[in-house]
C-alpha positions in Angstrom: -26.5 24.8 19.8 -24.1 27.6 20.7 -22.1 29.3 18.0 -18.9 29.1 20.1 -18.5 25.3 19.7 -14.8 24.3 19.5 -13.4 22.3 16.6 -13.0 19.3 18.9 -16.7 19.4 19.7 -17.5 19.5 16.0 -15.2 16.6 15.4 -17.0 14.7 18.2 -20.4 15.5 16.5 -19.2 14.4 13.1 -17.9 11.1 14.4 -21.1 10.7 16.4 -23.2 11.3 13.2 -21.1 8.7 11.2 -21.4 6.1 13.9 -25.2 6.7 14.4 -26.2 5.6 10.9 -28.7 8.5 10.8 -29.0 11.0 8.1 -27.4 14.4 8.8 -30.9 15.9 9.2 -31.9 13.4 11.8 -28.7 13.7 13.8 -28.8 17.5 13.8 -32.5 17.5 14.9 -31.8 15.2 17.8 -28.8 17.2 18.9 -30.2 20.7 18.4 -27.7 21.5 15.7 -28.5 23.7 12.6 -28.2 21.4 9.6 -26.4 24.0 7.4 -23.9 24.8 10.2 -23.2 21.1 10.6 -22.7 20.7 6.9 -20.4 23.8 6.9 -18.2 22.2 9.5 -18.3 18.9 7.8 -16.7 20.5 4.7 -14.2 22.6 6.7 -12.7 19.9 8.9 -9.3 18.6 8.1 -9.0 15.1 7.0 -7.9 13.4 10.2 -8.9 9.9 9.2 -6.0 7.6 8.4 -5.6 6.2 5.0 -6.0 2.4 4.7 -3.5 0.5 2.8 -5.1 -1.6 0.1 -3.3 -4.4 -1.6 -4.5 -5.1 -5.1 -3.9 -8.4 -6.7 -2.8 -7.7 -10.3 -5.1 -9.2 -12.9 -3.4 -11.8 -15.0 -3.7 -11.0 -18.6 -6.1 -13.0 -20.6 -4.5 -15.4 -23.1 -5.4 -16.5 -26.6 -5.1 -20.3 -26.7 -4.3 -22.1 -29.9 -4.3 -25.9 -30.2 -2.4 -27.5 -33.1 -3.6 -30.9 -34.2 -4.2 -31.9 -30.5 -0.4 -32.1 -30.0 0.6 -28.5 -29.2 -1.0 -25.8 -27.2 0.2 -22.2 -27.7 -0.9 -19.4 -25.4 -0.4 -15.8 -26.4 -1.1 -13.0 -24.0 -3.9 -10.7 -25.0 -1.4 -7.8 -24.8 0.7 -9.3 -27.7 1.0 -7.1 -30.7 -0.7 -7.9 -34.0 2.7 -8.4 -35.5 3.7 -11.0 -32.8 0.4 -12.9 -33.3 1.0 -12.9 -37.1 4.5 -14.4 -36.6 3.0 -17.2 -34.4 0.3 -18.0 -36.9 2.9 -18.1 -39.8 5.0 -20.5 -37.7 2.0 -22.7 -37.1 1.1 -22.8 -40.8 4.7 -23.8 -41.6 4.6 -26.9 -39.4 0.9 -27.8 -39.7 
């Protein structure tokens, strides 16, 4: 391949390689491109691909579930402090 290839042509080759499913080595061999030149342009090119918006569903915190005499169920978030859990346990002991 000629050394005076434009940036647009390199972009076309890079997109062609990605779409081909071939290794860089295979793509370059088929198109008469020096592998190391190709890799050099692959690293130099500006990021022109758009970012994809990704929505992440927040993970609900796990809970500690306490059943008291089959009458009450208390759920405490796993993020609760040790002091808060201790208060809950003392309150349960007081009524149990």
